[in-house]
MIGU-698460 format. One record per residue: y, z, x of N, C-alpha, C in turn; residue in three letters. Coordinates in steps of 0.1 Angstrom, whole numbers, plus 5000, padded with zeros to 4 digits. Example, Ala and Ser with C-alpha at 12.3 -4.5 7.8 and 13.67 -1.06 7.14 Angstrom:
# residues 2
494350785132495550785123496750785132ALA/497850715128498950715137500050795129SER/
This chain:
# residues 745
491953365184492853255181492153135177MET/492653065167492052945162491852835173ARG/490752775173490452665182489852545174GLN/490252425177489752315170489052225180ILE/487752195177486852115186486651985179MET/487051875185486851745179485451695181ASN/484851645170483451605170483251455169LEU/484251375172484251235170483151155178ASN/482851205189482051135199480551135195ARG/479951025196478450995196477751055184LYS/477850985173477051015161475950905159TRP/474750945156473750845153474050795138ALA/474050665137474350605124473250515119PHE/472950525106471850445100472150415086THR/471750305081471750265067470350285061LYS/469350325069467950315065467350445060ASP/468050565063467450695058467550705043ALA/466450745037466350765023466750905018GLN/466750995028467051135025467551205037HIS/467851335037468451405048467451395060ASN/467951335071467051325083466751465089PRO/465451475093465051605100465351605115ALA/465751485120466051475134466951355136GLN/467451335148468251215151467351095150VAL/467750995142466850875140466350815153PRO/465150765152464550695164465350565167GLN/465450535179466250415183467550405176LEU/468350515178469650525170470650425174PRO/471450385164472650305166473850405167TYR/474350425180475350525182476750475179TRP/477550555172478950525169479850645173VAL/481050615175482050725176483050705165SER/483550815160484450815149485850795154LEU/486750735146486550685132485750565132PRO/484950545121484050435120483950395105HIS/483850255103483550205090482450105091SER/481450105083480350005083480749875077TRP/481949875071482449745065483649685072ASN/483749725085484849675093484849515094ALA/483749455093483649305093483349255079ILE/482249305073481749235061482749275049ASP/483549375051484549405040485749315040GLY/485749215049486849115050486348975050GLN/485048955045484448815045484448745032GLU/484648815021484648755008483548804999GLY/483548744987482648794976481148804981PRO/480548914977479048924980478648964994GLY/479648975003479349005017479349155020LYS/480149235013480349375016479149465012CYS/478749545022477649635019478149765012TYR/477549795001477849914994476549994992PHE/476650124996475450204995475650335003GLY/474550405006474650535013474250515028THR/475050565037474750565051474750705056CYS/474150725068474050855073474650865087TRP/475350975090475851005103475251135108TYR/474551135119473751245124474151285138VAL/474351415140474751465153474151605156LYS/473751625168473151755172474251835179GLU/474451965175475452045180474752165187ILE/475052185200474552305207475552415206ASP/475052535202475852655200476652695213ARG/476052675224476752715236477852625240GLU/477952505234479052415237480252435228GLU/480152525218481352545209481952685212ILE/483252695209483852825212483352935204PRO/483353055209482853175202483853205191ALA/483353235179484253265167483453335156ALA/484153395147483453465136483153365125ALA/483953255123483753165112483953025118LYS/483152925112483252785116483352705104TYR/484352605104484552515093484452375098TYR/483552295092483552155095484652085087LEU/485552015094486651945088486451795088GLU/486451735076486251585075487551535070ILE/488251445077489551405073489551275065ARG/488451215063488351095055486951035055GLY/486251045044484850985043484850915029ALA/484650785029484750705017483450665012ASN/483150694999484050764990483450894985SER/482150914985481551034982480651074994SER/480551204997479851255009479151385006ALA/478051405014477351525013477051575028ASP/477151705030477051765043475751845043VAL/474851825053473651905055473751955070TYR/473552085071473552155084472252225086VAL/471452195096470152255098469252225086GLY/469352115080468552075069468952135055GLY/470052215055470452275043471652205037LYS/471652175024472752105018473852205016HIS/475052185021476152275021477352235012LEU/477552105010478752055003478551914998ALA/479251884987479451754982480951734979HIS/481451614982482851584980483051444974HIS/483851434964484151304958485651264960ASP/485851154966487251114969487251074984GLY/487650954987487450905001488650905010GLY/489750975005491050955012491751085016TYR/491051195015491651325018490851405027SER/491451515032490751605041489951705032THR/488751745037488051855031487251925041TRP/486852055038486252135048485052205042ARG/484152245051482852305047482652425057VAL/482352545051482052665059480552645063ASP/480452635077479052605082478652725091VAL/479252845090479052955098477552995098THR/477053025087475653075086474652975090GLU/474952845089473952745091473852705106ALA/474852745114474852705128473852795136LEU/472852725143471952795151472152755166LYS/471152795174471352755189471552605191GLU/470752535183470852385183470652345169SER/471652275164471752245149471952095147THR/471252045137471451905133472451895122LEU/473551825124474551805113474351665108VAL/474151645095473951515089474951505077ALA/475651395077476651365067476251235061ILE/475951235048475751105040477051065034SER/477350935035478550885029478150765020VAL/478650765008478250664998479450594992ASP/479550464993480650384987480150294976ASN/479050324970478450244959479150274946SER/479050184937479750194924479150314916ALA/480150384908479750484899480750494888ASN/480650584879481550594867482450714867ASP/482650774879483450904878484350924891HIS/484250844901485050864913485950744915VAL/487250764916488250664918488350634933TYR/488650504937488750384928487350314926PRO/487250244915486050164913486450014911GLN/487549984905488049854903489449834909VAL/489549754919490949734925490849614935ALA/492049564938492149444947492249484961ASP/491349564966491249594980489849644984PHE/489449634996488149675000487949825000THR/486849864994486450014995485550035007PHE/486250045019485450055031484650185031TYR/483350175034482550285036482550345050GLY/482450475051482350535065483150665066GLY/482850725078483750845082484850785090ILE/485950745085486950665091488150735096TYR/488050875096489050955102488351065110ARG/489151155116488551255125487651355118ASP/486651405126485851515122485951625132VAL/486351745128486551855137485751975133ASN/485552065142485052205140486152305142LEU/486552365132487652465133487052605134ILE/487352675145486752795149487852905147CYS/487553005138488553105135487853245134VAL/488753345133488153485132487953515117GLY/487453635114487153675100488453665092GLU/489553705098490853695092491553565097SER/491953485087492453355091493253295079HIS/494053205083494853125072493853035065PHE/493953035052492952975043492652825047ASP/491352795047490952655051490252585040LEU/490052655028489152605018489752555006GLU/491052575004491752534992492252384993TYR/491452294987491752154986492252094999TYR/491652145010491952085023493352105029GLY/494052195023495452225027495552305040GLY/496752315045497052385057497152535056PRO/497152585044497352735042498752775043GLY/499652675043501052705045501852605036LEU/502852655029503752575021505252615024ALA/506052515027507452545030508252475020VAL/509152555013510052495002511452525006THR/512152415011513552435014514452395002PRO/515452464998516352434987517752444993VAL/518452324992519752314997520752374987VAL/521652454991522752514983524052504990GLU/524852404987526052384994525852345008GLY/526452425018526252395032525052465038LYS/524352545030523252625035521952585028ASP/520852635033519552605027518752735027ALA/518152765015517152875014515752815017LYS/515052875026513752825030512752925027VAL/511852895017510752985013509552945020LYS/508853035027507553005033506553085027THR/505453025023504353095016503053055024GLN/502153165026500853135032499753195024VAL/498553155027497353205021496453255032TRP/496053375031495253445042493953495037VAL/492853465044491553515040491153625049THR/490553725043489953845051491053935057GLY/492153955050493154045056492654185057VAL/493054245069492654385072493854475072LYS/493654595070494754695071495354695085GLU/496654695086497354705098497754565104GLY/497154455098497554325103498954285098GLN/499554195106500954155103501054005103GLN/502153965096502553815097503853805103LEU/503953715113505253695119505753555115ARG/506853555108507453425103508553385112TYR/508553255117509553205126509953065121THR/511253045121511852915119512552865131VAL/512252745135512952685147513652555144LYS/514752535151515552415150514752305157ALA/515252175156514552065163514452075178ALA/515452145183515452165198514452275203CYS/513852345193512952445197513452585197GLY/514852605195515452735196515152805182CYS/514952935183514553015172515853045163VAL/515753015150516753045141516553175134ILE/515253205131514953325124513553365128SER/513353495130511953555133511853695127GLU/510853715119510653845113509153875111GLU/508753995114507354035113507254135102THR/506254105093506054185081504554225079LEU/504254305070502954345067502154215062CYS/500954205065500154085062499954065047ALA/500354165039500354155025501554075020CYS/502554065028503753985024503553835027LYS/502953765018502553625021503653535017THR/504853585013505953495010507153555017GLU/507953465023509153505030510253395028HIS/511453445028512553355026513753385036GLU/514353285041515453295050516553195045ILE/517753215050518853125048519253055061THR/519252925061519752845073521252815069ILE/522152875077523552845074523952715081GLU/524852645074525352515080524152425083ASN/523252415073521952345075522152195080VAL/521352155089521352015093520351935084HIS/520951845076520151775066519251665072LEU/518051655065517251535068517851425060TRP/518351315066519051215059518451075061HIS/517151065058516550935059516650875073GLY/516650745074516750675087517950715095ARG/519050745088520250775095520150905104LYS/519351005099519251125106518051205101ASP/516851175106515651245101515451375108PRO/516251465106516251595113515151685107TYR/514351745116513251825112513251965118LEU/513052065110512852205114511352235115TYR/511052345121509652385121509552535116THR/508552555108508152685103506852725109ALA/506752845116505552895121505253025116GLU/503953055113503453185108502253225116VAL/502353345122501253395131500653515124GLU/499353525124498653645120498353735132LEU/498753855131498753945143497854065140ILE/497054105149496254225148496354295162GLU/496754425161496954505173497754435184ASN/498854375179499754305188499354175193GLY/498154125189497553995194497553895183GLU/497953775186497953665176496553615175VAL/495953625162494553585160494453455152ILE/495553415146495553285140497053235138ASP/497253115137498653055136498552925128GLN/499652905120499852775113501252735114VAL/501552605114502952565115503152435107SER/504352405103504652285096506152245099ALA/506352115101507752065102508152045088ARG/509452055086510052035072511451985074PHE/511951925063513351875063514051935051GLY/515351955053516152005042516951885036CYS/516751855024517551745018517551765003ARG/518551704996518551694982518351544978THR/517751514967517651384962517751384947PHE/518151264942518251244928517951094925LYS/517251064915516950924911517750904898ILE/518850824899519750804888519550674881ASP/519450674868519150544861520250434863PRO/521450474867522450374869522650344884GLU/522550444892522950434906521850434916ASN/520550444911519450444920519150574927GLY/518650564939518350674947519550734954PHE/519650874952520750944958520251044968ILE/520551034980520051124991521251214996LEU/521151344994522151434999523551394993ASN/523551354981524851324974525351184977GLY/524651104985525050964988524150864983GLU/524650754978523750644974522950594986GLU/521650584985520850544996519750454990TYR/520050324990519150224983517750234990PRO/516750244982515350234987514850094986LEU/514750024997514349894998513249885009ARG/512049855005511049855015509749785011GLY/508649845015507349775014506249875010VAL/505149815006503849885004503049865016SER/502049965018501149945030499749995027ARG/498849905031497449945031497049995045HIS/495950075046495650135059494550065066GLN/494449935065493349865072493749755082ASP/492849715090493149605100491949515101ARG/492349395106491349295109490249335119TRP/488949335115487949375124487749515127GLY/488549605120488549745122488249815109ILE/488749755098488649815085489649925084GLY/489350045079490350145078490150255088ASN/489350225098489050325109490150315120ALA/491350355116492550335124492650445135LEU/493250405146493650505157495050535156LEU/495550635163497050665162497850555167PRO/497450475177498250365181498450255170GLU/497450245161497650145150498650195140HIS/498650325137499750375128501050365135HIS/501150385148502450375155502950235154GLU/502050145157502449995156502949955142GLU/502250005132502649975118504050025115ASP/504250155119505550215116506650135124ILE/506350095136507350015144507749885137GLY/506849815131507149695125507949715112TYR/507649825105508349855093509749895096ILE/509949965107511250005111512049885115MET/511449795122512149665127512549585114GLU/511849585104512149515092513449575086LEU/513749705088514949765083514649845070GLY/513349855066512949925054513450065054ALA/513750115042514150255040513050335033THR/512050265028511050335020509650265022THR/508550335020507250285019506550335007ILE/505850255000504850304990503550304997ARG/502950424999501650435005500550424995LEU/500150294993499150264983497750254988ALA/496750264980496850324966496150454966HIS/496350534977495550654979496250734990TYR/495750844993496250935004496050865017GLN/497050855026496950805039496750915049HIS/496550865062496350965073497551055075ASP/497251185077498351275079499351235091GLN/498751165101499551125112500651025107TYR/500250935097501250835093502350905085PHE/502051005077503051085070503951155080TYR/503351205091504151265101505151165107ASP/504751045110505550945115506750915105LEU/506450905092507450885082508450995082CYS/508051115084509051225085509951205097ASP/509351175108510151155121511051035120GLU/510650935114511550805113512450805102LYS/512350895092513250905081512950805070GLY/511650765068511350675057510950755045LEU/511550705033511250775021510050725015VAL/509150815010507750785007507350814993ILE/506650714987505950724974504450744978TRP/503950864974502550894977501750904964ALA/500550854964499750844951498250854953GLU/497650874942496150884942495550754937ILE/494350724939493750594936493250594921PRO/494050644912493750624898494250484894TYR/493350384894493850254895492950154886ILE/493650064880493049944873492249974861SER/491350064861490450084850490150234848GLN/490650274836490450424832489050444830HIS/488450554835487050594833487050724826MET/486450724814486350854806485750964814PRO/484750934823484151044831484851074844LYS/486051014846486751024859487851124859GLY/488151194848489351284847489351384857ARG/488151454859488151564869488451514883GLU/487951394886488251334899489751304901ASN/490451264891491851234892492551374895THR/492151474888492751604890492551664904ILE/491251654909490951704922491751624933SER/491751484931492451404941493951434941GLN/494551464929495951494928496251634935MET/495351734933495451864939495451844954LYS/494451764959494351744974495651674979GLU/496051574972497251494977498451594978LEU/498751674968499951754968499751874978ILE/498551934978498352054987498452015001THR/497851895005497851855019499151795023GLN/500051755014501251675018502551745014ASN/502451865009503551935003504751945013TYR/504451965026505451995035506251875041ASN/505751755037506351635043507751605036HIS/508751605045510151575040510251435034ALA/509451345039509651205036509151175021SER/508251255016507751225002508751274992ILE/509051184982509951224971509251204958VAL/508251124956507551104943506051114945VAL/505451164935503951164934503551054924TRP/502750964928502250854919501050894911GLY/501150884898500050914889498950814888LEU/499350684888498350584887498950444890SER/498150344891498550204894497850114885ASN/498550034877498049934868496849974860GLU/496850104855495750164849495550104835ILE/496450034829496349984816495849834815THR/495049804825494449664826493649634813MET/493149734806492449714794493149764782LYS/494449794783495249834772495849974775GLY/496950004768497750124771497650224759ALA/496750204750496750284738495550384738GLU/494750384748493550474748494050624748ASP/493650704738494150844738493650924750PRO/492550894755492050964767492850934779ASP/493250804781494050764792495450834791LEU/496050834779497250904777497251054781LEU/496151114776495951264779495751284794GLU/495051194800494751204815496151204822ASN/497051114818498351104825499151224822HIS/499151274810499951394807499451514815ARG/498151524817497551634825498051624840ILE/497951504845498351474859499851504861LEU/500651454851502051474852502451624852ASN/501851704843502051844842501551914855ASP/500451874860499851934872500851914884LEU/501351794885502251764896503451854895ALA/504051864883505251954882504952094884HIS/503752144880503352284882503152314897GLU/502552214904502252244918503452224927MET/504352134923505552104931506752084922ASP/507652184922508852174913509952104920LYS/509752054932510851994939510851834939THR/509751774934509651634935509351574921ARG/509551444920509351374907508051304906LEU/507651264894506451184892506851034889THR/505950944892506150804889504850734887THR/504850614884503550534883503950384884MET/502950304888503150164889502450094877ALA/503350024869502849974857502549824858ILE/501449774853501049634853502049554845VAL/502349434850503349344844503149324829SER/501949304824501649274811501749384801MET/501949514806502049624797503449624790CYS/503449644777504649644770505649754775SER/506949724776507849824780508049934770MET/507549904758507650004747506450094746ASP/505450074755504250154754504550304756ALA/503750384748503950534749503750584763GLU/502850524770502450584783503650564793TYR/504450464791505650444800506550564800VAL/506550644789507450754788507050884795GLN/505850884800505251004805505851054819ILE/505950974829506451024842507951034842PRO/508551094853509951114854510650974856ASP/510050894864510650754867509450654867VAL/509750534865508750424865509050314874VAL/508050244878508150114885507150014879SER/507449884881506649784876506149694886TRP/504949644885504349544893504549404886ASN/505549334891505849204885505649094896HIS/505048984891504748864900505248734894TYR/506348744886506948624881507248524893PHE/506748404892506948314903505748304912GLY/504748384909503448374916502248374906TRP/502148474899501148474888501848434875TYR/502148314874502848264862504348284862GLY/504948244851506448254850507048184862GLY/508348214865508948164877509948274882ASP/510448244894511148354901512448394893THR/513048314885514248344878514048454867THR/512748484864512448584853512548724858MET/512548754871512448884876513648974872ASN/514848934877516049014874516349034860GLY/516248924852516548944837515549034830PRO/514249034835513349134829513849274831TRP/514249304843514749444846516049474838PHE/516849374837518049394829517749434814ASP/516749364809516249394795515749534794GLN/514849574804514349714803515449814804PHE/516349784814517449884816518449894804HIS/518649784797519449784785518749864773ALA/517449844773516649904762516450054764LYS/516250094777515950234781516850274792TYR/518150294789519150314800518950454807PRO/518150544801517950674807516750684815ASN/515950584816514750584824514950504837ILE/514950574849515150504861513950404863PRO/514250284867513250184868513250114882VAL/512050094887511950034901510949924900GLY/510749864912509749754914508749804924VAL/507549834919506449884928505649774935SER/505649654929504949544936505649414932GLU/505849324942506149194939505849114952TYR/505448994951505148914963504348794960GLY/504048714970503148594969502448564982CYS/501448494981500548474993500948355002GLU/500748375015501048275024500148275036ALA/499548165039498748145051499448045060LEU/498647985069499247885078499147745072ASN/499647735060499847605053501347575051TRP/501647445051503047415052503447295044HIS/504647285039505147175031506647175031THR/507247055029508647045027509047055012SER/508047055003508247074989507447184983LYS/507847314987507047424983506947444968PRO/505847474963505647504948504747624946THR/504947684935504247804931502747784932GLN/501947874939500547854940500047774952GLY/500947724961500447644971500047714984ASP/500347854984499947934996500647905009TYR/501747825008502447795020503447895024THR/503647905037504647995043506047965037GLU/506247835034507647795029507847845015GLU/506747845006506947894993507148044993TYR/506448115002506648255003508048295007GLN/508548215016509948245021510948215009ALA/510748105002511648074990511548184980PHE/510348224977510048334967510848454971TYR/510748504983511348624987512848614988HIS/513348494992514848474991515348504977GLU/514648444967515048454954514948604949GLU/513848664952513648804948514648904954LEU/514948884967515948964974517248954967ILE/517648834964518948814957519048884944LYS/517948874936517948934923517749084923GLN/516849134931516549284931517549364939LEU/517949324950518749404959520249414954PHE/520649324945521949334939522049404926THR/520949464922520949544910520749694914ARG/521849764915521849894921521149994913LYS/520949964900520250064891518750064894TYR/518149964901516749964905516550074916ILE/515850174913515750294922514950264934TRP/514050174934513250144946512650004944ALA/512449934955511749804955510749814967THR/509549774964508449784974507749644974HIS/507949564984507249444986505749464987VAL/504949384980503549384981503149264989TRP/502949275002502649395010503249375023ASN/503349485031503849465045502849385053MET/501549405052500549335060499549275051PHE/498949165054497749115048496649225049ASP/495749225039494749335039493449285034PHE/492449365036491049335032490949345017GLY/490349245010490049244996488749164994ALA/487649234995486349174997485949084985ASP/486549094974486249004962487048884961ASN/488048864970488948754969488348624976ARG/488548514970488148384976489248284972ALA/490348294979491448204976492348184988GLU/493148084988494148054998493447995011GLY/492147975010491447905021490848005031GLY/491048135029490448235038490048345029GLU/488748365028488148455019488248605024ASN/488148695015488048835018489348905022GLY/490548835019491848895022492848875010GLN/493748965009494948935001496048905012ASN/496648785010497548735020499048745016HIS/499348845008500748865004501548935014LYS/500948965026501749045036502848965042GLY/503849035047504948975054504548955069LEU/503349015072502748995085501248965083MET/500648905093499248875092498349005094THR/497148995090496249105090496049165104PHE/496049085114495949125128497249175134ASP/498349165127499649205131500249115142ARG/499648995144500048915155501148815151LYS/501448795138502348695134503248755123TYR/504548745124505448775114505848645106LYS/505448645093505748525085507248515083LYS/507748405080509248385078509848485069ASP/509148515058509648615048509948745054ALA/509248785065509648905072511048905076PHE/511548795081512848785087513948775075TYR/513548735064514448735052514848875049ALA/513848965049514149105047514949175058TYR/514549135071515249185082516749145082LYS/517049025076518448985075519249065066ALA/518549115055519249205045519249345049TRP/518249395056518049535057518349595071LEU/518149515082518349565095519749555100SER/520149645108521449645115521349585129ASP/520149565134519949505147520249355147ASP/521249305154521549165153520449075157PRO/520248965150519148865153519448735146PHE/518748635150518748505144517348445144VAL/516848385134515448335133515448205126HIS/514848105133514647965127513247975120ILE/513247935107512047935100511247815103CYS/509947815099509047695100508547665114GLY/508447765123507947735136506547685137LYS/505747715126504347665126504247535119ARG/505447485113505547365106506247265115TYR/505547205124506147125135506146975130VAL/505046915126504946775123505546755109ASP/506546665108507246645095507446495092ARG/507246455080507246305077508646255073VAL/509446345067510746295061511746265072GLU/512646175069513646135078514746235080ASP/515046315070515946425071515146545065VAL/515046655073514246765068515146895068THR/514846975058515547105056515047205066ARG/515947265073515647375082516447505078VAL/515647615076516247735071516347835083THR/517547895084517747995095518148135088VAL/517548245092517948375087518648455098TYR/519648525094520348615103521148715096SER/521348835102522148935096523648925101ASN/523948825109525248795113525948695104LEU/527248695103527948615093527948465095PRO/527648415107527748275109526648225119GLU/526148105116525048055124525447905128VAL/525247865140525347735144524047675149GLU/523647555144522447495148522647375156LEU/521847365168521947255177520647175176PHE/520647045176519546955176519546875189VAL/518646895198518646825211520046835218ASN/520646955216521946985223523146945215GLY/522946875204524146835196524246925184GLU/525446985182525747075171525747005157SER/525047075148525147025134526247105126LEU/526947185134528047265128527747415125GLY/528747485122528547625119528447645103LYS/527647745099527647775085527747925083LYS/528347955072528448095068527648115055ALA/527048235053526248265042526248405038ALA/526848445027526848585023525548645020ALA/524548555017523248605014522248595026ASP/522848565038522048575050521048455052HIS/521048365043520148255044520948125046PHE/520648055057521447945062520547815061PHE/521047715055520247595053520947475060TYR/520147395068520647285075519747165072PHE/520447045070519746925068519646855082ASP/518446845088518346805101517746665102VAL/518346565109517846435111516446455119PRO/515446385114514146395120513646265126ASN/513746265140513346145147512746185161ALA/511546145164510946175177510746325177GLY/511046385189510946525191512346585191VAL/512446685182513846755181513646895185SER/514446935195514547075199515647145192LYS/515247245184516247325176516747445183LEU/517947475183518547595190519547655180HIS/519247775176520247845167520947955174ALA/522247965171523148065177523848145167VAL/523748275168524548365159525048485168ALA/526348485170526848585179526248565193GLY/525648675198524948665211523548635210ASP/523048615198521648595195521248445194CYS/520048415199519648275199518148275195THR/517748155190516348125187516047985188ASP/514847945192514547805194513247765186ASP/513147635183512047585176511947435179SER/510847365175510647225177510147165164VAL/510647045160509946965150509746825156ILE/508746755150508346625155508146535143VAL/508746415144508646315133507246245134LYS/506546245123505246175122505246085110VAL/504445985110504345895099503445945087GLU/502446015090501546065080501446215080LYS/501446275068501446425067500246475075PHE/500446585082499446645090498546725081ASN/497246675080496346735071495946885074ASP/496246925086495947065090496847165083ALA/498047115077498947195070498547215056TYR/497547145051497247135037496147235033ARG/496447315023495447415018494147345014LEU/493047395018491747355014490947475009LYS/490847484996490147604991488647604993GLU/488047704999486647715001485947734987LYS/485047644984484247654972485047614959GLY/486247554961486947504950486247384943ALA/486347384930485747264923486547144926ILE/487947164926488847054930489947114938LEU/490447044948491647084955492846994949ASN/494047044950495146974943495346834948TRP/495046814961495246674967494146574963PHE/493146624956492046534952492346474938ASP/493446514932493746484918494646354918ILE/494346264909495146144908496446174900THR/497546134905498946164900499746034898GLU/499445944888500245824886501745864884PRO/502545794891504045824890504445814875GLU/505245924871505745924858504845974847GLY/503546014851502546064842502146204846TYR/501646284837501146414840499846424847PHE/499546534853498246554859497946704859SER/496746744865496446884866497346964875LEU/498146894883499146964892500446984885ASN/500646954872501846984865501747124859ASP/502947184856502947314850502747304835LYS/502047404830501747414816503047404807MET/504147474811505347464803505847324802ASP/505847244813506347104812505447024803ASP/504147044804503246964796503446994781ILE/503547124778503647174764504947124757MET/505947094765507247044759507046894754LYS/506046834759505746694755504746694743ASN/505146634731504246634719502846604722PRO/502546494729501146454732500546564741ALA/501246614751500646724759500346844751GLY/501346884742501147004734499846984725ALA/499646864720498446844711497146854719GLN/497246794731496046804740495646944743LEU/496747024747496447164751496247254740PHE/496747224728496447304716495047304714GLY/494347194715492947184713492147254724GLN/492647244736492047304748492147464747LEU/493347514743493547654742492647714731MET/492447644720491547694710490147714715GLN/489647624724488347634730488347754739GLN/489347764747489447874757489448014750ILE/490348024740490448154733489148194726MET/488348094722487048114716486048184726GLY/486248154739485448204749485848344754GLN/487148384750487648514755487348614744MET/486948734749486548844740487748894732GLN/487648884719488748934710490048884712GLY/490248754717491548704719492248764731GLY/491448814741492148874752491948784764LYS/492848794774492748714786492648814798ALA/491548824805491348914816491649054812MET/491349094800491549234795492849254788GLY/493749164788495049174782495149104769PHE/495949164760496249094747497148964751ASP/496848854744497548734747498848744738VAL/499948784744501148804738502148694741THR/503248674734504248574738504748584752PRO/504848714757505348734771504248684781ASP/502948704777501948654786501848504786MET/502048444774502048304773503148244782MET/504348314782505448264790505148264805LYS/504448374809503948374823502948264826MET/502048244817501048144819501648004820MET/502747984814503447854814503847814828GLY/504047914837504547884850503447834859GLY/502147834855501047794863500847644862PHE/500347574872499847444871498547454863THR/498147344857496947344849495747384858VAL/495747324870494647344880494547494883LEU/495647554886495647694890495247784878ARG/495747754866495447834855493947824852LEU/493347704853491847694851491047774861THR/491547784874490847854884490948004881SER/492048054876492248194873491448234861LEU/491148144852490448174840489048224844MET/488548204856487248254860487148404858GLY/488348474860488348624859488048664844ALA/488348574835488048594821486748534816ALA/485848494826484548434823484748304816ASN/485848234819485948094813485947994825VAL/484947914825484747824837484847674833SER/485147594842485247454840484447384851PHE/483747274847483047194857483947094863SER/483547034874484346924880484446814871LYS/483446784863483546674854484546704843GLU/484546824838485546864827486946854832GLN/487146904845488546894850488946754853LEU/488146664858488446524860488746454847LEU/487946494836488246434823489546474818ALA/489946604820491146654815492346584823LEU/492146564836493146504844493346354839ASN/492246294836492346154831493146144818ALA/492946244809493646244797495146274799ALA/495446354809496846384812497546264819LEU/496746194827497246074833497745964823ASN/497345974810497745884800499045924793GLN/499546044796500746104789501946084798ILE/502946014793504145994801505046114801LYS/505646144812506546264813507846234806LYS/
């Protein structure tokens, strides 16, 4: 019978070995798996993260492992390329850091055997991802097991899969359930016993067949449907390999019976009912841990997402841990699963996209939660016309349909890509990454853009795969785009919720991101090495106000939340206080005195609060209460003000004569002024001359892009130009500000 021996404990780790070690390194640094060598430096900012080859070495004694005919080393995640050596012999190479893979080590195991695994996360031209806005943590960051089986066993070598695929098809009140297995080393007289069990464990069907019958189908009458969060009901399929009446190997999988449709007018339809997909995206890392997560981390993450009220998660930008998919099945969350074909198409990377797609689908086929396979993310950063890129997408799209006839394909399209691009037509459904109101433009542009696409392509279901803005512990009573305050993030999401959630044709919305995450190349917002668009902080210790804006719209659990708890000191005599609740009415008390009750159909309640001395705020909605404090101060608390590390200028260092322009004004406003337009006409000519071929950060400078750029302040736009290799000195910026200070608004 199959036995699985976990090998996580005590590996010698080194960055110094130049080749396969012949013994455990002297004076070893011992680690237990899961482990990442970038758990700290992958979150510190540009130039800090170590990329290269590291070694994990372990001695295995034969007498400590179960007796078996065959042994397979199972590696559940090693980023991004890895080689396995057993007893000094090279046995396998694997490209792709986010999936399970296995190696037959039977012949190489001796009485005492050295197992050495090299892992390499350095740059190359053929393994995805290579360019993306997240840290490529190096390490063996998931479990390593030794799987011990007989000569006859369920297949362990095909793309890391379980050797079992379950395909339920709902027909009326019943479901036909097809079970298929792959068996290695079948012998005459062996049998397969197929069993299907209900959630309670009771047997619905059991049948024993010849081992040559690797496909089996039953009908579940009056089937209990898997219905998302409302009723995530799961059955179990088990298949046993039997020889002489004894079970010699066994595989099982939970599965759900459901129908779904993505309708271009009515969005996501689950089991014949409209079921709006409103949720978040998730990265798999944590502060100080990297991506070496434990089960309790996955459980905590799913708990917060459930609290938010989300019905869907986009698991970006790669295959996540099997345990997290299991949790999504159990909790009823609808999942978008994708491969890391991201940002920059590589002509030598086609085979890697194919192998990663095969692994993704083979390993995750049985998960009821998954409804779409993601082909790519923002892959047209350098244009959408590349014939090789188009062919790569057609190959992946056809492959997904060939391997899985029950699910659809999708992709996340970068904002600047034309809606008329040929590549937009390839998958079954599409979604867009739009940041109007953060990366240029303004919040009002989001809904109208989708209306335009929907009117132009009414038969293509369209969703929102990314939208969001960054917030740290900075605060203001006058939030503006690009200020990184918690208040602007809350405003942004209030506006996006109202625009996106009220358009039922949008098949799914995924906030970018549920949690702040590691992005080793980032240096912005005052804290390097992170993307701060999360609704919660990287350490999961603080829910930003925007978290509660979504909870107000999505959760059925009654609550009330006063925003701005970290924004205590305020200078104004009357200050705006926002309250979120999913209840219809909120009353706010200040030092025991009621400011009255307010109703808000959009769940966002605004109160103008007199600000004098210390004010204790108490909000009441139904049986729910929340408390906060504000304090009147004469001078703005400088601790609330963003200070960019390494910035040439911070916004508060800029002179702003009343009634005149400055670097802190938006491009659109300046360009509407004739003198401002003349000044920036000359400046833009200089900038365009520094950009390759009239492109900005790899994109054609189109009217739509110019419209987005118009939403930036001049200071923010000049800082972003660094990505296009256009730089400004402090003296140049101060001179430009002095010129703007001469132009009347």
